[in-house]
N, C-alpha and C positions, 0 to 999 in steps of 0.2 A: 468403521473408522480406521484408516491406516495412518500410523504415525511414522512416516518416513521422510517424504519430501518436505513436509511442513516442519518436521523436527530438524531437518538438515539446516534450513535457514528460515526460521519463524519470523525473524526480524525483517526479512526481505519484503513481505507483504505489508507488515506494520509500518515499515519505513516509507514505503511508496504511498501508502494511504495517508500517513502523517504529512508527507510533503505536499500532497494534493490538498489537504485540509489547511495547511499553513499558508500555502500560496497556490490556490487553484487556478489563478490567472496565468501563472507561469507554466502550469501543467495542462490540465484539461478542465476548463470552466464548465463545460457541459456535464462532466462527471462530478465535479466538486459541488456545483450548485444543484 
């Protein structure tokens, strides 16, 4: 397990996932649902 890219911006993926979960219709409903 390398802690480099994720450590640089761990919120990047978390934020994107949160956005899809909060409003999957605005993002990708196929992925949200």
